[in-house]
N, C-alpha and C positions, 0 to 999 in steps of 0.2 A: 729521340733515340732512346731505346731502353737497353741497358747493359746489365746482364746478370753476372755478378762477380762472386758467385758462390765459391768458385775454386780459388779465388784470390783477387788482388787488386792490380794485376799486371796490365789491364786495359788502361788504367790511369798512368802507369809508368811509361806506356807507349804513346801517350798523348792522344789516344783515339777519341777522347771525349772533350778535347780542348775547345771545340766550337759550340758546346752545349750552353744553354741559357740557365738551366736549372738542373741540379742534381739532388735526387731524393736518396738519402742514405737510410736504408732499412736496417734497424738494429734491434736486438733483443736485450733484455735486462740482465745480461751476463757480462762479466768483466772483459772477456776476450772479444766479444762482439762490440762492446763499447769502445775498447781500445782501437779496434779496426775502424770504427766510425770516426774517431778522432784522427787517425792516420789518413783516411779518405778526405776528411775536411781539409787537412793540410795540403794534400796533393791537389785537390780541387782548387785551392787558393793559388798554388803555384801555376796552375794551368789557366788561371783567370776566369774560372767559372763563377759568375757573379752571385748566384743564388744557390746556397746549399742548405737543405732542410733535412731534418731527421723525421723518419716515420718509425715511431715506437711500436714494435710488433710483439704479439703474444704476451701481453701484459696480463698477469693473473690476479694481481691484488694491488692495493694502495702502496705497500712497501716497495714493490717493484717499480711502480710508477714514480714514486718519490726518489728512489735511487737513480733511475734513469734521468729524471729531471735535474737532480743535483749534479750528476756527471756532465750533462749537456750545458747547464748553466755555467759551470766552472770552465768550460772550454768555448763558450760563445756559440754553441750549436742551438739552433732554434727547432723545437719540436713542432712539426706541422700538424700531425695527427697521431693519436694513440689508438692502436687496434688491439682490442682485448683478445686474450686467448679464447678460441672458439672451437670447441670439440667438433662442431658440424663441419668446419673447414677441414679438419683432419680426416673426418669421415669421407668427405668428398674426394680427397686425394687417394683413398683406397679403392674407390669404385671403378675407374676414375671418372669424375664428373666435375665440371666447373662449380665452385662453391656457390656462385650466383644462381645456378640452375638447381643445385641440390637443396639449399636452404637460404633463400633470398632474404629472409626476415630475421636472421640471427645477428647478434651485436657485431661480430667480426665482419660479416659480409656488409652490413650497413656502414660500418666505419670505412671499409675499403671503397664502397660505392660513393661515400661522401668526400673521399680524398680529392677527386678531380674538381669538385666545386670549391673546396677549400683552397686548392692550388690556384685555380682561376681567380678567386677573390683576392688572394695574397699577391698575385702577380699584377692585378689590375691597379694596385695602389702605387 
């Protein structure tokens, strides 16, 4: 199940995700986004979701990566993958076209494409 919680985390409070095996929490390197990720982790734990991973999104530099890692480490959140900020992904949304079709070889698209393999490898252990 894929749940887009752009408008909020009410899906979690309604327990609609309680039978999920994995939750990927997509967060950006901003305080409000990180605090939401921590709140989602807590709610996921209350629902018994066994695997909660962070997808670090739109990372522009090492300082942002380090800040996000520090935040996650301090709360026991595991970063599954880091997706760099990619202007080509933003361009694709303006066309509109899928980023994979628009620019399949840019760093952000490659990171997103690699996510499934990373998740499969992680869950196989």
